[in-house]
Biopython code that builds the backbone (N, CA, C, O; Angstrom):
import numpy as np
from Bio.PDB.StructureBuilder import StructureBuilder

atoms = [
    (1, "MET", "N", (0.820, -1.184, 0.000)),
    (1, "MET", "CA", (0.000, 0.000, 0.000)),
    (1, "MET", "C", (0.868, 1.253, 0.000)),
    (1, "MET", "O", (1.945, 1.277, 0.597)),
    (2, "ARG", "N", (0.404, 2.255, -0.653)),
    (2, "ARG", "CA", (1.160, 3.499, -0.762)),
    (2, "ARG", "C", (1.097, 4.286, 0.543)),
    (2, "ARG", "O", (0.035, 4.426, 1.150)),
    (3, "ASP", "N", (2.233, 4.786, 0.953)),
    (3, "ASP", "CA", (2.290, 5.646, 2.127)),
    (3, "ASP", "C", (1.774, 7.033, 1.779)),
    (3, "ASP", "O", (1.733, 7.421, 0.611)),
    (4, "TYR", "N", (1.384, 7.767, 2.799)),
    (4, "TYR", "CA", (0.881, 9.116, 2.603)),
    (4, "TYR", "C", (1.606, 10.062, 3.550)),
    (4, "TYR", "O", (2.258, 9.641, 4.506)),
    (5, "ILE", "N", (1.475, 11.341, 3.261)),
    (5, "ILE", "CA", (2.018, 12.376, 4.128)),
    (5, "ILE", "C", (0.942, 12.674, 5.164)),
    (5, "ILE", "O", (-0.187, 13.000, 4.796)),
    (6, "ASN", "N", (1.262, 12.570, 6.438)),
    (6, "ASN", "CA", (0.303, 12.876, 7.495)),
    (6, "ASN", "C", (0.302, 14.393, 7.709)),
    (6, "ASN", "O", (1.299, 14.966, 8.148)),
    (7, "ILE", "N", (-0.816, 15.028, 7.399)),
    (7, "ILE", "CA", (-0.938, 16.484, 7.463)),
    (7, "ILE", "C", (-1.519, 16.884, 8.818)),
    (7, "ILE", "O", (-2.579, 16.395, 9.209)),
    (8, "VAL", "N", (-0.824, 17.777, 9.538)),
    (8, "VAL", "CA", (-1.319, 18.225, 10.848)),
    (8, "VAL", "C", (-1.273, 19.743, 11.019)),
    (8, "VAL", "O", (-1.678, 20.255, 12.063)),
    (9, "THR", "N", (-0.781, 20.478, 10.001)),
    (9, "THR", "CA", (-0.718, 21.939, 10.097)),
    (9, "THR", "C", (-1.177, 22.571, 8.785)),
    (9, "THR", "O", (-1.200, 21.924, 7.738)),
    (10, "SER", "N", (-1.540, 23.847, 8.870)),
    (10, "SER", "CA", (-1.940, 24.601, 7.673)),
    (10, "SER", "C", (-0.790, 24.695, 6.678)),
    (10, "SER", "O", (-1.005, 24.631, 5.468)),
    (11, "LYS", "N", (0.427, 24.845, 7.188)),
    (11, "LYS", "CA", (1.596, 24.940, 6.310)),
    (11, "LYS", "C", (1.764, 23.657, 5.499)),
    (11, "LYS", "O", (1.996, 23.707, 4.291)),
    (12, "GLU", "N", (1.646, 22.509, 6.166)),
    (12, "GLU", "CA", (1.759, 21.223, 5.456)),
    (12, "GLU", "C", (0.621, 21.065, 4.445)),
    (12, "GLU", "O", (0.838, 20.584, 3.334)),
    (13, "LEU", "N", (-0.584, 21.469, 4.830)),
    (13, "LEU", "CA", (-1.735, 21.374, 3.933)),
    (13, "LEU", "C", (-1.518, 22.235, 2.698)),
    (13, "LEU", "O", (-1.732, 21.773, 1.577)),
    (14, "ASN", "N", (-1.097, 23.483, 2.888)),
    (14, "ASN", "CA", (-0.864, 24.371, 1.749)),
    (14, "ASN", "C", (0.236, 23.858, 0.839)),
    (14, "ASN", "O", (0.145, 23.974, -0.383)),
    (15, "HIS", "N", (1.280, 23.287, 1.439)),
    (15, "HIS", "CA", (2.371, 22.717, 0.636)),
    (15, "HIS", "C", (1.840, 21.587, -0.260)),
    (15, "HIS", "O", (2.183, 21.515, -1.441)),
    (16, "LEU", "N", (1.009, 20.714, 0.302)),
    (16, "LEU", "CA", (0.442, 19.614, -0.484)),
    (16, "LEU", "C", (-0.490, 20.139, -1.575)),
    (16, "LEU", "O", (-0.408, 19.714, -2.727)),
    (17, "MET", "N", (-1.371, 21.058, -1.207)),
    (17, "MET", "CA", (-2.364, 21.565, -2.155)),
    (17, "MET", "C", (-1.732, 22.311, -3.326)),
    (17, "MET", "O", (-2.307, 22.345, -4.413)),
    (18, "ASN", "N", (-0.568, 22.904, -3.123)),
    (18, "ASN", "CA", (0.054, 23.721, -4.163)),
    (18, "ASN", "C", (0.986, 22.950, -5.084)),
    (18, "ASN", "O", (1.661, 23.549, -5.921)),
    (19, "ARG", "N", (1.030, 21.669, -4.947)),
    (19, "ARG", "CA", (1.827, 20.850, -5.875)),
    (19, "ARG", "C", (1.098, 20.734, -7.207)),
    (19, "ARG", "O", (-0.064, 21.121, -7.333)),
    (20, "LYS", "N", (1.796, 20.199, -8.188)),
    (20, "LYS", "CA", (1.204, 20.072, -9.533)),
    (20, "LYS", "C", (-0.099, 19.284, -9.492)),
    (20, "LYS", "O", (-1.094, 19.704, -10.084)),
    (21, "LEU", "N", (-0.105, 18.154, -8.805)),
    (21, "LEU", "CA", (-1.316, 17.349, -8.644)),
    (21, "LEU", "C", (-1.202, 16.596, -7.320)),
    (21, "LEU", "O", (-0.192, 15.945, -7.051)),
    (22, "SER", "N", (-2.247, 16.692, -6.497)),
    (22, "SER", "CA", (-2.204, 16.035, -5.193)),
    (22, "SER", "C", (-3.585, 15.533, -4.798)),
    (22, "SER", "O", (-4.611, 16.052, -5.236)),
    (23, "VAL", "N", (-3.576, 14.508, -3.958)),
    (23, "VAL", "CA", (-4.800, 13.913, -3.407)),
    (23, "VAL", "C", (-4.727, 14.042, -1.894)),
    (23, "VAL", "O", (-3.694, 13.775, -1.281)),
    (24, "LEU", "N", (-5.848, 14.459, -1.302)),
    (24, "LEU", "CA", (-5.945, 14.565, 0.145)),
    (24, "LEU", "C", (-7.118, 13.724, 0.615)),
    (24, "LEU", "O", (-8.238, 13.866, 0.125)),
    (25, "TYR", "N", (-6.846, 12.847, 1.570)),
    (25, "TYR", "CA", (-7.885, 11.997, 2.167)),
    (25, "TYR", "C", (-8.124, 12.505, 3.576)),
    (25, "TYR", "O", (-7.181, 12.664, 4.351)),
    (26, "ILE", "N", (-9.384, 12.761, 3.913)),
    (26, "ILE", "CA", (-9.733, 13.299, 5.233)),
    (26, "ILE", "C", (-10.638, 12.307, 5.947)),
    (26, "ILE", "O", (-11.619, 11.819, 5.386)),
    (27, "SER", "N", (-10.287, 12.017, 7.199)),
    (27, "SER", "CA", (-11.056, 11.045, 7.973)),
    (27, "SER", "C", (-11.145, 11.482, 9.431)),
    (27, "SER", "O", (-10.591, 12.508, 9.827)),
    (28, "ARG", "N", (-11.847, 10.687, 10.210)),
    (28, "ARG", "CA", (-11.962, 10.863, 11.665)),
    (28, "ARG", "C", (-11.519, 9.576, 12.339)),
    (28, "ARG", "O", (-11.608, 8.500, 11.748)),
    (29, "THR", "N", (-11.051, 9.681, 13.550)),
    (29, "THR", "CA", (-10.564, 8.522, 14.285)),
    (29, "THR", "C", (-11.651, 7.468, 14.499)),
    (29, "THR", "O", (-11.397, 6.281, 14.295)),
    (30, "GLY", "N", (-12.847, 7.871, 14.902)),
    (30, "GLY", "CA", (-13.902, 6.910, 15.226)),
    (30, "GLY", "C", (-14.791, 6.527, 14.072)),
    (30, "GLY", "O", (-15.867, 5.969, 14.288)),
    (31, "CYS", "N", (-14.378, 6.807, 12.850)),
    (31, "CYS", "CA", (-15.211, 6.552, 11.661)),
    (31, "CYS", "C", (-14.818, 5.211, 11.023)),
    (31, "CYS", "O", (-13.747, 5.095, 10.429)),
    (32, "SER", "N", (-15.676, 4.219, 11.148)),
    (32, "SER", "CA", (-15.357, 2.898, 10.594)),
    (32, "SER", "C", (-15.317, 2.917, 9.069)),
    (32, "SER", "O", (-14.516, 2.204, 8.464)),
    (33, "VAL", "N", (-16.163, 3.715, 8.449)),
    (33, "VAL", "CA", (-16.150, 3.831, 6.983)),
    (33, "VAL", "C", (-14.821, 4.432, 6.533)),
    (33, "VAL", "O", (-14.226, 3.979, 5.555)),
    (34, "CYS", "N", (-14.363, 5.446, 7.247)),
    (34, "CYS", "CA", (-13.081, 6.085, 6.920)),
    (34, "CYS", "C", (-11.934, 5.078, 6.960)),
    (34, "CYS", "O", (-11.086, 5.053, 6.068)),
    (35, "HIS", "N", (-11.917, 4.255, 7.997)),
    (35, "HIS", "CA", (-10.844, 3.277, 8.165)),
    (35, "HIS", "C", (-10.926, 2.157, 7.134)),
    (35, "HIS", "O", (-9.897, 1.611, 6.735)),
    (36, "ALA", "N", (-12.111, 1.813, 6.706)),
    (36, "ALA", "CA", (-12.274, 0.776, 5.681)),
    (36, "ALA", "C", (-11.887, 1.296, 4.300)),
    (36, "ALA", "O", (-11.373, 0.543, 3.473)),
    (37, "LEU", "N", (-12.131, 2.576, 4.050)),
    (37, "LEU", "CA", (-11.876, 3.153, 2.730)),
    (37, "LEU", "C", (-10.404, 3.518, 2.513)),
    (37, "LEU", "O", (-9.910, 3.430, 1.389)),
    (38, "LEU", "N", (-9.705, 3.921, 3.562)),
    (38, "LEU", "CA", (-8.319, 4.373, 3.400)),
    (38, "LEU", "C", (-7.428, 3.361, 2.683)),
    (38, "LEU", "O", (-6.714, 3.762, 1.764)),
    (39, "PRO", "N", (-7.422, 2.079, 3.040)),
    (39, "PRO", "CA", (-6.570, 1.128, 2.303)),
    (39, "PRO", "C", (-6.939, 1.019, 0.828)),
    (39, "PRO", "O", (-6.070, 0.778, -0.010)),
    (40, "LYS", "N", (-8.203, 1.191, 0.504)),
    (40, "LYS", "CA", (-8.622, 1.142, -0.899)),
    (40, "LYS", "C", (-8.079, 2.341, -1.666)),
    (40, "LYS", "O", (-7.637, 2.207, -2.807)),
    (41, "ILE", "N", (-8.112, 3.511, -1.039)),
    (41, "ILE", "CA", (-7.558, 4.713, -1.674)),
    (41, "ILE", "C", (-6.040, 4.575, -1.797)),
    (41, "ILE", "O", (-5.467, 4.951, -2.820)),
    (42, "GLN", "N", (-5.390, 4.044, -0.775)),
    (42, "GLN", "CA", (-3.949, 3.811, -0.836)),
    (42, "GLN", "C", (-3.602, 2.869, -1.979)),
    (42, "GLN", "O", (-2.603, 3.067, -2.671)),
    (43, "HIS", "N", (-4.419, 1.854, -2.176)),
    (43, "HIS", "CA", (-4.193, 0.904, -3.267)),
    (43, "HIS", "C", (-4.289, 1.608, -4.625)),
    (43, "HIS", "O", (-3.458, 1.374, -5.503)),
    (44, "VAL", "N", (-5.284, 2.457, -4.799)),
    (44, "VAL", "CA", (-5.413, 3.228, -6.044)),
    (44, "VAL", "C", (-4.181, 4.104, -6.236)),
    (44, "VAL", "O", (-3.638, 4.186, -7.338)),
    (45, "MET", "N", (-3.743, 4.754, -5.170)),
    (45, "MET", "CA", (-2.628, 5.687, -5.261)),
    (45, "MET", "C", (-1.316, 5.010, -5.635)),
    (45, "MET", "O", (-0.395, 5.683, -6.098)),
    (46, "GLU", "N", (-1.206, 3.703, -5.448)),
    (46, "GLU", "CA", (-0.011, 2.968, -5.880)),
    (46, "GLU", "C", (0.226, 3.130, -7.375)),
    (46, "GLU", "O", (1.371, 3.126, -7.825)),
    (47, "ASP", "N", (-0.845, 3.274, -8.145)),
    (47, "ASP", "CA", (-0.733, 3.411, -9.595)),
    (47, "ASP", "C", (-0.405, 4.833, -10.036)),
    (47, "ASP", "O", (-0.248, 5.088, -11.230)),
    (48, "PHE", "N", (-0.299, 5.766, -9.080)),
    (48, "PHE", "CA", (-0.047, 7.167, -9.406)),
    (48, "PHE", "C", (1.092, 7.719, -8.543)),
    (48, "PHE", "O", (0.875, 8.616, -7.729)),
    (49, "PRO", "N", (2.304, 7.184, -8.718)),
    (49, "PRO", "CA", (3.424, 7.621, -7.868)),
    (49, "PRO", "C", (3.787, 9.093, -8.068)),
    (49, "PRO", "O", (4.406, 9.701, -7.194)),
    (50, "GLU", "N", (3.410, 9.662, -9.201)),
    (50, "GLU", "CA", (3.733, 11.059, -9.482)),
    (50, "GLU", "C", (2.796, 12.039, -8.776)),
    (50, "GLU", "O", (3.058, 13.242, -8.758)),
    (51, "VAL", "N", (1.707, 11.531, -8.196)),
    (51, "VAL", "CA", (0.726, 12.367, -7.518)),
    (51, "VAL", "C", (1.023, 12.358, -6.020)),
    (51, "VAL", "O", (1.153, 11.297, -5.409)),
    (52, "SER", "N", (1.129, 13.549, -5.437)),
    (52, "SER", "CA", (1.351, 13.660, -3.991)),
    (52, "SER", "C", (0.101, 13.190, -3.266)),
    (52, "SER", "O", (-1.017, 13.412, -3.732)),
    (53, "PHE", "N", (0.296, 12.537, -2.121)),
    (53, "PHE", "CA", (-0.820, 11.924, -1.407)),
    (53, "PHE", "C", (-0.714, 12.245, 0.081)),
    (53, "PHE", "O", (0.265, 11.895, 0.740)),
    (54, "GLY", "N", (-1.745, 12.920, 0.595)),
    (54, "GLY", "CA", (-1.763, 13.291, 1.998)),
    (54, "GLY", "C", (-3.002, 12.796, 2.712)),
    (54, "GLY", "O", (-4.023, 12.504, 2.090)),
    (55, "HIS", "N", (-2.898, 12.707, 4.029)),
    (55, "HIS", "CA", (-4.018, 12.255, 4.866)),
    (55, "HIS", "C", (-4.142, 13.188, 6.063)),
    (55, "HIS", "O", (-3.153, 13.535, 6.707)),
    (56, "VAL", "N", (-5.383, 13.588, 6.347)),
    (56, "VAL", "CA", (-5.678, 14.407, 7.520)),
    (56, "VAL", "C", (-6.676, 13.660, 8.382)),
    (56, "VAL", "O", (-7.704, 13.187, 7.897)),
    (57, "THR", "N", (-6.364, 13.560, 9.657)),
    (57, "THR", "CA", (-7.332, 13.073, 10.631)),
    (57, "THR", "C", (-7.894, 14.314, 11.320)),
    (57, "THR", "O", (-7.167, 15.031, 12.008)),
    (58, "VAL", "N", (-9.175, 14.560, 11.134)),
    (58, "VAL", "CA", (-9.805, 15.782, 11.643)),
    (58, "VAL", "C", (-9.602, 15.924, 13.149)),
    (58, "VAL", "O", (-9.524, 17.045, 13.651)),
    (59, "ASP", "N", (-9.517, 14.825, 13.871)),
    (59, "ASP", "CA", (-9.309, 14.878, 15.317)),
    (59, "ASP", "C", (-7.946, 15.482, 15.682)),
    (59, "ASP", "O", (-7.794, 16.083, 16.746)),
    (60, "GLU", "N", (-6.960, 15.318, 14.797)),
    (60, "GLU", "CA", (-5.616, 15.837, 15.044)),
    (60, "GLU", "C", (-5.436, 17.258, 14.520)),
    (60, "GLU", "O", (-4.591, 18.001, 15.020)),
    (61, "TYR", "N", (-6.218, 17.637, 13.522)),
    (61, "TYR", "CA", (-6.088, 18.946, 12.858)),
    (61, "TYR", "C", (-7.501, 19.458, 12.591)),
    (61, "TYR", "O", (-7.987, 19.413, 11.461)),
    (62, "GLU", "N", (-8.150, 19.943, 13.645)),
    (62, "GLU", "CA", (-9.559, 20.324, 13.584)),
    (62, "GLU", "C", (-9.831, 21.495, 12.642)),
    (62, "GLU", "O", (-10.913, 21.580, 12.060)),
    (63, "GLU", "N", (-8.865, 22.397, 12.488)),
    (63, "GLU", "CA", (-9.055, 23.577, 11.641)),
    (63, "GLU", "C", (-9.277, 23.228, 10.182)),
    (63, "GLU", "O", (-9.826, 24.035, 9.432)),
    (64, "VAL", "N", (-8.861, 22.039, 9.767)),
    (64, "VAL", "CA", (-9.000, 21.649, 8.367)),
    (64, "VAL", "C", (-10.457, 21.678, 7.915)),
    (64, "VAL", "O", (-10.741, 21.984, 6.757)),
    (65, "ALA", "N", (-11.376, 21.363, 8.817)),
    (65, "ALA", "CA", (-12.801, 21.363, 8.466)),
    (65, "ALA", "C", (-13.244, 22.749, 8.025)),
    (65, "ALA", "O", (-13.962, 22.884, 7.035)),
    (66, "GLY", "N", (-12.831, 23.762, 8.738)),
    (66, "GLY", "CA", (-13.184, 25.127, 8.363)),
    (66, "GLY", "C", (-12.428, 25.606, 7.140)),
    (66, "GLY", "O", (-12.998, 26.276, 6.279)),
    (67, "GLU", "N", (-11.158, 25.271, 7.055)),
    (67, "GLU", "CA", (-10.331, 25.721, 5.931)),
    (67, "GLU", "C", (-10.818, 25.154, 4.598)),
    (67, "GLU", "O", (-10.735, 25.825, 3.569)),
    (68, "LEU", "N", (-11.327, 23.919, 4.616)),
    (68, "LEU", "CA", (-11.729, 23.263, 3.364)),
    (68, "LEU", "C", (-13.233, 23.008, 3.273)),
    (68, "LEU", "O", (-13.682, 22.287, 2.382)),
    (69, "ASN", "N", (-14.012, 23.588, 4.181)),
    (69, "ASN", "CA", (-15.473, 23.394, 4.185)),
    (69, "ASN", "C", (-15.859, 21.919, 4.204)),
    (69, "ASN", "O", (-16.622, 21.452, 3.358)),
    (70, "ILE", "N", (-15.324, 21.203, 5.171)),
    (70, "ILE", "CA", (-15.606, 19.780, 5.333)),
    (70, "ILE", "C", (-16.754, 19.631, 6.325)),
    (70, "ILE", "O", (-16.659, 20.084, 7.466)),
    (71, "PHE", "N", (-17.839, 18.995, 5.887)),
    (71, "PHE", "CA", (-19.007, 18.804, 6.739)),
    (71, "PHE", "C", (-19.250, 17.347, 7.103)),
    (71, "PHE", "O", (-20.032, 17.053, 8.007)),
    (72, "THR", "N", (-18.592, 16.444, 6.411)),
    (72, "THR", "CA", (-18.742, 15.015, 6.662)),
    (72, "THR", "C", (-17.443, 14.319, 6.296)),
    (72, "THR", "O", (-16.614, 14.888, 5.587)),
    (73, "VAL", "N", (-17.261, 13.122, 6.760)),
    (73, "VAL", "CA", (-16.100, 12.310, 6.391)),
    (73, "VAL", "C", (-16.592, 10.925, 6.001)),
    (73, "VAL", "O", (-17.680, 10.529, 6.420)),
    (74, "PRO", "N", (-15.844, 10.194, 5.229)),
    (74, "PRO", "CA", (-14.565, 10.525, 4.618)),
    (74, "PRO", "C", (-14.733, 11.467, 3.427)),
    (74, "PRO", "O", (-15.807, 11.585, 2.838)),
    (75, "VAL", "N", (-13.622, 12.133, 3.100)),
    (75, "VAL", "CA", (-13.575, 13.035, 1.958)),
    (75, "VAL", "C", (-12.285, 12.764, 1.198)),
    (75, "VAL", "O", (-11.226, 12.567, 1.793)),
    (76, "VAL", "N", (-12.392, 12.758, -0.138)),
    (76, "VAL", "CA", (-11.218, 12.697, -1.000)),
    (76, "VAL", "C", (-11.246, 13.952, -1.858)),
    (76, "VAL", "O", (-12.242, 14.251, -2.516)),
    (77, "LEU", "N", (-10.130, 14.682, -1.839)),
    (77, "LEU", "CA", (-10.002, 15.906, -2.625)),
    (77, "LEU", "C", (-8.806, 15.778, -3.559)),
    (77, "LEU", "O", (-7.777, 15.213, -3.189)),
    (78, "ILE", "N", (-8.947, 16.302, -4.761)),
    (78, "ILE", "CA", (-7.832, 16.381, -5.696)),
    (78, "ILE", "C", (-7.565, 17.866, -5.947)),
    (78, "ILE", "O", (-8.475, 18.636, -6.252)),
    (79, "PHE", "N", (-6.287, 18.245, -5.808)),
    (79, "PHE", "CA", (-5.870, 19.629, -6.014)),
    (79, "PHE", "C", (-4.806, 19.707, -7.088)),
    (79, "PHE", "O", (-4.064, 18.755, -7.330)),
    (80, "SER", "N", (-4.749, 20.871, -7.729)),
    (80, "SER", "CA", (-3.643, 21.204, -8.613)),
    (80, "SER", "C", (-3.290, 22.660, -8.388)),
    (80, "SER", "O", (-4.112, 23.553, -8.595)),
    (81, "GLU", "N", (-2.063, 22.885, -7.965)),
    (81, "GLU", "CA", (-1.543, 24.229, -7.747)),
    (81, "GLU", "C", (-2.516, 25.092, -6.957)),
    (81, "GLU", "O", (-2.780, 26.237, -7.323)),
    (82, "GLY", "N", (-3.051, 24.536, -5.866)),
    (82, "GLY", "CA", (-3.911, 25.271, -4.958)),
    (82, "GLY", "C", (-5.382, 25.300, -5.316)),
    (82, "GLY", "O", (-6.192, 25.825, -4.551)),
    (83, "LYS", "N", (-5.743, 24.752, -6.452)),
    (83, "LYS", "CA", (-7.141, 24.752, -6.879)),
    (83, "LYS", "C", (-7.753, 23.364, -6.692)),
    (83, "LYS", "O", (-7.156, 22.351, -7.056)),
    (84, "GLU", "N", (-8.942, 23.342, -6.122)),
    (84, "GLU", "CA", (-9.650, 22.076, -5.930)),
    (84, "GLU", "C", (-10.263, 21.644, -7.259)),
    (84, "GLU", "O", (-11.016, 22.393, -7.879)),
    (85, "LEU", "N", (-9.931, 20.429, -7.686)),
    (85, "LEU", "CA", (-10.445, 19.901, -8.949)),
    (85, "LEU", "C", (-11.571, 18.896, -8.750)),
    (85, "LEU", "O", (-12.454, 18.769, -9.599)),
    (86, "LEU", "N", (-11.540, 18.182, -7.629)),
    (86, "LEU", "CA", (-12.538, 17.138, -7.381)),
    (86, "LEU", "C", (-12.756, 16.989, -5.890)),
    (86, "LEU", "O", (-11.819, 17.067, -5.096)),
    (87, "ARG", "N", (-14.025, 16.771, -5.518)),
    (87, "ARG", "CA", (-14.380, 16.519, -4.124)),
    (87, "ARG", "C", (-15.385, 15.375, -4.112)),
    (87, "ARG", "O", (-16.449, 15.455, -4.727)),
    (88, "GLU", "N", (-15.031, 14.321, -3.410)),
    (88, "GLU", "CA", (-15.926, 13.188, -3.191)),
    (88, "GLU", "C", (-16.054, 13.026, -1.683)),
    (88, "GLU", "O", (-15.053, 12.976, -0.969)),
    (89, "ALA", "N", (-17.291, 12.944, -1.204)),
    (89, "ALA", "CA", (-17.496, 12.842, 0.235)),
    (89, "ALA", "C", (-18.541, 11.795, 0.567)),
    (89, "ALA", "O", (-19.448, 11.507, -0.215)),
    (90, "ARG", "N", (-18.380, 11.243, 1.745)),
    (90, "ARG", "CA", (-19.265, 10.259, 2.359)),
    (90, "ARG", "C", (-19.339, 8.956, 1.575)),
    (90, "ARG", "O", (-18.801, 7.945, 2.027)),
    (91, "PHE", "N", (-19.984, 8.948, 0.423)),
    (91, "PHE", "CA", (-20.110, 7.734, -0.385)),
    (91, "PHE", "C", (-19.142, 7.834, -1.557)),
    (91, "PHE", "O", (-19.486, 8.375, -2.608)),
    (92, "ILE", "N", (-17.949, 7.320, -1.378)),
    (92, "ILE", "CA", (-16.890, 7.453, -2.376)),
    (92, "ILE", "C", (-16.773, 6.162, -3.154)),
    (92, "ILE", "O", (-16.532, 5.097, -2.586)),
    (93, "ARG", "N", (-16.945, 6.267, -4.444)),
    (93, "ARG", "CA", (-16.817, 5.101, -5.328)),
    (93, "ARG", "C", (-15.366, 5.031, -5.797)),
    (93, "ARG", "O", (-14.900, 5.892, -6.543)),
    (94, "VAL", "N", (-14.675, 4.013, -5.359)),
    (94, "VAL", "CA", (-13.246, 3.887, -5.615)),
    (94, "VAL", "C", (-12.957, 3.799, -7.112)),
    (94, "VAL", "O", (-12.004, 4.414, -7.591)),
    (95, "ASP", "N", (-13.758, 3.049, -7.852)),
    (95, "ASP", "CA", (-13.532, 2.931, -9.298)),
    (95, "ASP", "C", (-13.690, 4.271, -10.002)),
    (95, "ASP", "O", (-12.917, 4.591, -10.905)),
    (96, "GLU", "N", (-14.681, 5.055, -9.598)),
    (96, "GLU", "CA", (-14.884, 6.377, -10.202)),
    (96, "GLU", "C", (-13.749, 7.325, -9.824)),
    (96, "GLU", "O", (-13.317, 8.145, -10.634)),
    (97, "PHE", "N", (-13.276, 7.205, -8.598)),
    (97, "PHE", "CA", (-12.128, 8.006, -8.169)),
    (97, "PHE", "C", (-10.913, 7.684, -9.033)),
    (97, "PHE", "O", (-10.200, 8.591, -9.462)),
    (98, "ARG", "N", (-10.674, 6.396, -9.290)),
    (98, "ARG", "CA", (-9.547, 5.981, -10.126)),
    (98, "ARG", "C", (-9.668, 6.559, -11.536)),
    (98, "ARG", "O", (-8.686, 7.045, -12.095)),
    (99, "VAL", "N", (-10.863, 6.506, -12.106)),
    (99, "VAL", "CA", (-11.084, 7.043, -13.452)),
    (99, "VAL", "C", (-10.807, 8.545, -13.477)),
    (99, "VAL", "O", (-10.136, 9.038, -14.383)),
    (100, "SER", "N", (-11.317, 9.265, -12.492)),
    (100, "SER", "CA", (-11.102, 10.717, -12.422)),
    (100, "SER", "C", (-9.620, 11.047, -12.293)),
    (100, "SER", "O", (-9.125, 11.957, -12.957)),
    (101, "LEU", "N", (-8.919, 10.317, -11.446)),
    (101, "LEU", "CA", (-7.496, 10.569, -11.255)),
    (101, "LEU", "C", (-6.700, 10.226, -12.520)),
    (101, "LEU", "O", (-5.737, 10.916, -12.856)),
    (102, "THR", "N", (-7.099, 9.177, -13.208)),
    (102, "THR", "CA", (-6.446, 8.817, -14.470)),
    (102, "THR", "C", (-6.604, 9.940, -15.490)),
    (102, "THR", "O", (-5.640, 10.305, -16.163)),
    (103, "LYS", "N", (-7.798, 10.482, -15.608)),
    (103, "LYS", "CA", (-8.048, 11.587, -16.546)),
    (103, "LYS", "C", (-7.211, 12.806, -16.184)),
    (103, "LYS", "O", (-6.616, 13.441, -17.054)),
    (104, "MET", "N", (-7.170, 13.128, -14.899)),
    (104, "MET", "CA", (-6.426, 14.319, -14.478)),
    (104, "MET", "C", (-4.933, 14.168, -14.669)),
    (104, "MET", "O", (-4.265, 15.120, -15.072)),
    (105, "THR", "N", (-4.396, 12.997, -14.389)),
    (105, "THR", "CA", (-2.960, 12.805, -14.608)),
    (105, "THR", "C", (-2.642, 12.886, -16.087)),
    (105, "THR", "O", (-1.578, 13.377, -16.464)),
    (106, "GLY", "N", (-3.549, 12.411, -16.935)),
    (106, "GLY", "CA", (-3.360, 12.532, -18.387)),
    (106, "GLY", "C", (-3.328, 13.982, -18.842)),
    (106, "GLY", "O", (-2.530, 14.349, -19.705)),
    (107, "ILE", "N", (-4.181, 14.793, -18.273)),
    (107, "ILE", "CA", (-4.227, 16.213, -18.626)),
    (107, "ILE", "C", (-2.948, 16.926, -18.194)),
    (107, "ILE", "O", (-2.400, 17.740, -18.938)),
    (108, "PHE", "N", (-2.482, 16.618, -16.996)),
    (108, "PHE", "CA", (-1.324, 17.331, -16.457)),
    (108, "PHE", "C", (0.009, 16.799, -16.968)),
    (108, "PHE", "O", (1.044, 17.420, -16.729)),
    (109, "GLU", "N", (0.011, 15.681, -17.656)),
    (109, "GLU", "CA", (1.249, 15.192, -18.273)),
    (109, "GLU", "C", (1.634, 16.034, -19.466)),
    (109, "GLU", "O", (2.814, 16.155, -19.796)),
    (110, "ASN", "N", (0.644, 16.616, -20.112)),
    (110, "ASN", "CA", (0.911, 17.409, -21.326)),
    (110, "ASN", "C", (1.373, 18.803, -21.004)),
    (110, "ASN", "O", (1.637, 19.591, -21.912)),
]
sb = StructureBuilder()
sb.init_structure("model")
sb.init_model(0)
sb.init_chain("A")
sb.init_seg("    ")
for serial, (resi, resn, name, xyz) in enumerate(atoms, 1):
    if name == "N":
        sb.init_residue(resn, " ", resi, " ")
    sb.init_atom(name, np.array(xyz, "f"), 0.0, 1.0, " ", f" {name:<3s}", serial, name[0])
structure = sb.get_structure()
């Protein structure tokens, strides 16, 4: 499974978001859906080594909810150079996420 950058500060979050292409996974400690989905997202991310991958646990970095308008978890966000390109929340379809990420990496390769 692909490792991720554990984000706990605004500086780390901004650094991740401002990369060419990045994925951020947001979860909560007591969320069973979040814990079940994370390994699946990590598995998808193995196929995209060029994409930065970060994880935020809202319990450790509570301000992230306000900074990114997070109202529920889990959330998967895709950013490029500080701009949000995709947001999937609560019911995340892993296959659709993979397709979206494949399209975006294709666009940014050119």
